[in-house]
N, C-alpha and C positions, 0 to 999 in steps of 0.2 A: 800217421800212422795206425792201421786200424786194430783193433787187439778185440776178436771175437774166440769168447769160450763159448764153444757149441752145445756144451755138456755141462748138467750141475758138477761144481766141484766138490769132492767128500771135504767133510771136516776133521780134524784130527781125533777127535772123541771115534768109539769104536760102535757107535749109533749109528743108525740111518740116516742122519739127520743131513741135509744138503744145502746148500746154495744153489741160489737161481742162478743159468746162464749169463754170463756177463758178456757186455761189449762196451769199448770205447768209445764208437760213434755215439751211442748214446749219452756214454759219460760226460763227453765235452759239452753234449747240449744241457745237461746235469749241473754242469760247473759256472754258465752263465745263466740258465733261466733258477738257479736259487741263490744267485747274488756273489758268488765265491770269485765272477771274474771282475767286481767292482774294487777289492782290496787286489788279490791275487793275478796276476799272469801266469799265463800257461805259454811257455814257446813263444814271449815275447809279447802276446796278446791279452787282454787286460789292466786291471790297477796297480799302479806302481808302488803303493803306501805299505806294500806286505811281499812277503819273499816271493819269487816268481817260482812255479811249481814246476817248470818244465824246462828251466836254466839247467845247464850243466855246473854243474859244479864238485868238487870234490868230497864225497861224500862215498856211503855205501849204506843207502836206506835198504831198510827190509820191511812188509807190512805192519809188521810189529811196531817198528820203531815208529809209522807213521801214524800209524795207530797211535802211539804214547805220543806223540811229540803234538798232533793234533789235541787230545785230550789236554794235553799241558798248556796249551794254549787257549783253550776253547773260553775259561769268561774273558780274557780281554779281547779276542773276536766277537763272542755277544757281547759286550761292551761299547764298541765298535761298530757293530750294527745298528744296535739302540740309538746309539748317538745320531747316527747319518738317519734315521727312520727308515731302517731296512729289516724287514720281516725275518723271523730266527727262521730256517729253514728245521721243519723235520722229516731228515732224509728216512727213505725208509729203504729195507736190507739190498733189496734192488738197485735205490740207489746210489746208495756206499760203494756196492759190488761193479758196480757201471762208472765209479770214481774214480777207484782203485785199479779198471783197465785202462782208464786212459791216463794216470800217471804212468803206469807202467808204459804205455805206447807214447806218451813222452820222454821214452828216459830216464825215467824220474829214478827207479830202481839200479838202471846198469852205471858201468863205469862212463863219464867224459872220456869220447875222444877226444884225437888230436890230428887232425888231416896231414900235418909237415910231418908227424912223426908216423905216420903210417906209410906215406911213403916212403923213407929209409929202411922202416921193418920188411915193406914189400921185397924193399931188393937184398937187403943184408939176409932174409931170411931165405934166400933164394924162391923167391915164388915169382920175380921176375923174371929167372930164368927162362921159365916157361911160359908162364902168363903176359900175353901183352896189355897196353890199358883197354884197346878198340880194337886189333886186331888179333885172330889166333897167335898164338908165340908157336918155339919152335914146336913140333908134333901135333899141331892142331889142337896145342890146351887151349880151352875156352877162356879170353880176354874176360878181363876184372869188369870190364860195364857190362859185360853179359853174364853175371853170377848173379843166378835168380836167391841168393842168397841173401844179398845188397836190400833183397825188396822185402824177406821172411828169415827171421829170424832163425826159424824149425827149421828153413832148407838151409839155414848154414850146420844147423845142426848135423843133418841127414846127409849134405853134401861134403864136409870135413870127414866123417865115418868112410861114405864109401867113396872116395878118392887115397885113402891111406893106403890102399895096395900097391894102388901107382903111385904112389908115391914113394913107398917103399923099396921099388924099383928102382927109379929115378933118381933119386939117393945115392942107394945101392952103385949104381953106371958111374956116377959123378965120385964115387969117395966120399961122399959127404956123409956126417952125421946126419942124426933122426934131430930137425928142429923143430924143439921145445919152445912151446909159444906161452904167453901169460894171458891173463882175461883183459887185462891193458890194451896188450900187443893187441889182442883182434881187438879190439873198438876201437884203435886206433886205425888198422887197416881200413875197419869198416866204415868209418869217418869219412876215408880215404878213398875209399869206391866210393862213396855217396857224392863223394864232392865232384867228381868227373862230372862233362859238360853232358856225356851220353845220357850218365844217370838223374841227376837235378831235375825233380816235380815229381819224379816216379813214387807211387805213393807203396807204402810200407806195409804190410799186413800182419797181422798177428795171430792165428786161426790153429786150435787145436781141434782136431776133428775128434770124435768120441773115444771115449777110451774104453768099449767096450770090449775090444781084441787087446788092449795093453798086455795082459798078464799071459795069452793065448802065442805072443809076438815075441815076449820076453822068453819064453819057452821056446819059439821056434827056431831064435837066432844060437842057441844052446848060451844062452850069459847066467841062466842061473848053475850052469855050472861051478862059476867059481864066484858069484856074485849072491854068496846067503852068508850066513850068521855075521861073524864078525866085518865080511868086505859086503854084504847086503846094501843094494843102491838109496833105498830109500834111506837112512843109515845118513847116508855118503849125500845124498844131494838137499839135507835141508837147508833150506833159505840160501842155493845158489840158483842166478840168474839164468836163462836160457845159455847168456853167452858163456859164462864160464860153465856151461856143461858142455857146451861143444868143443874148448877149449881143452878138459877133462879129457874127454872120448878121443881128442887129436891126441896128445901124448901121450894116453894108453895105448893107443894104437900099437909100436913096438913091442909091446910086451906081450902080445895076442899070439898063445903057441899055435895056434887051427888060424886056413885063413878064413879074413874078415869077414862076416858075413855083408852083405849088401841089404840097404831098405831100401824097400818097393815106394813110389810118393805117397802121403799117406799114412805110411807105419810110423815114422818116427814122431808125428803129430800123435798117432795111437799110444805109445810108446811113454812120451811124456807125461802124456795126461795121466797113464796110471802109475807111473813113479814121481813126478813132481808137481804138478802141479796144485795137487790137493793139498799137500804138506805146503809149498810157498806161501798161496792164500792164504791158510787157515791159520801161518803160523804154529811154531813148535818149540816148546817150554818144557820146564820141571814142574808137576805139578803139586810137589813136595813143598817146593823153595813158595810156590805160586799162592800155600794157603798160608804161611807167614807174612808175605808180601801184602793177600788181603787182611788179615789180622794189623796189620802195622800202619798201613796207610786209611785203619778208622772205615775201612766198608763193611768189618763184619760186625761195628757199630749200630747200621740199620740194617743190614741184611741178614743178620740173623738176628733179628730182633721184631718179632709178630708186634708189635705193641708202638714200631715207628712211621706201620706203612708201608713201610720198602718191600718191594716185592721179595719173596726167599728166591734164592738163583739158584738152587740147587734142586727146584723141579724142572730149571729150562735146563739142564743137564745136557751136554752131545749138542746145543744150538749153537756156542760160542766160539767167532774166527774173529780177526782182526778187524772183516768185512763187518761183522756182527754189531763187534764193540763200539766202532764208530756211526755205525745206525744207533745206537741204542745211546749215546752222547749226545747228537743233534736232535734226536725225540724225547729224551726223559730227562737229558742236561740240563738246561734251563731253569727248569722247576728246583730239581736236584738242588744246585747252588744255589737258590733264592734259602730255601728248608735249611742249608749247610750254614749260611749267612747269619739269619734270625738264631741257630744255637753257639754260633764264633768256631765253629769248626772249617776246618780250612782247608780249599780243593785241594786235593789228594795228585801229588806229582810221581807222574813214572818216567824209568829210563826204561830201553826200549826191549831188553831181558826181561824186566819183570811184568812189565805188559805182558810177555808171553809166557811166562809163568802162570802169570794171575790165569789166562786164558787155559790152561794146561789144567789149572785147579779147579777151573767153573765144567769142566768136562769130565773131569774125572770121577 
């Protein structure tokens, strides 16, 4: 599954700081070249002494939680690498960003799906009434094996939204209520579709087109008429995955008072880049709480003391994200750990929300 973010993702801060374009194919190469695969697997490929980072698990990881997890386990990872004689890598922000894209492509941030459940839900939600598996269903509905959305999560969002108008008519004709979905149900259907013989082995892509037209498309589709103030989508999409957004749009369709506006190919990617990507990978937190966490974890004892030799992070305002924190961790962390050990200062540990709040504080 290839994840390509074709344009920079904006950070949380209001400044012009940006991240480089990130690519899951490069991320997979970084995963192996930097020695991560010596201990970790991704999708079954790699070492077995540490968790498989691509294995479907009952979790709901966000980028900031991944950054916190890597931070918390870093001393143990560095010790294991030194014991193995493996050089500790210094990840650039580009490398860290590509790794995040690789983890997203491995569905690390998505709910794991179950094909058997997906088959049952496909029937229970009346999808199978119209959609065959490999041949067109009643009325010529596209068979599941030919859904382009099985190869592209962006296409899934686009197809579900564009399909909603036709489905309204079909449900009304059959006297059926609108079929509400959850992200877990959609994940199960997605995995079921991917398990079909006709689909297995096909490459999956996750490409976001440039977000330059995102605001324009938002206005053209009339989204801004309702989604403003407390209904603004920026706040509603915080830390949601593409799959969760697809389901939210599907469930929302019956409430639309006007005809559903169709998205042309590429427009959904533009819109999502504008509304979603910059927040999802950057992380969203509370700067006031982050100030307290920064002090409570002992960060301020060095980073607010010029005599310590630690950099003044306030001068880097606007440049922090989950990706940037992971890069800084691997670039400066080993030396920082050695200094802390010399001063008998414990290595700080963060919960996912704490990491998000610290990032927000540093960017404030």
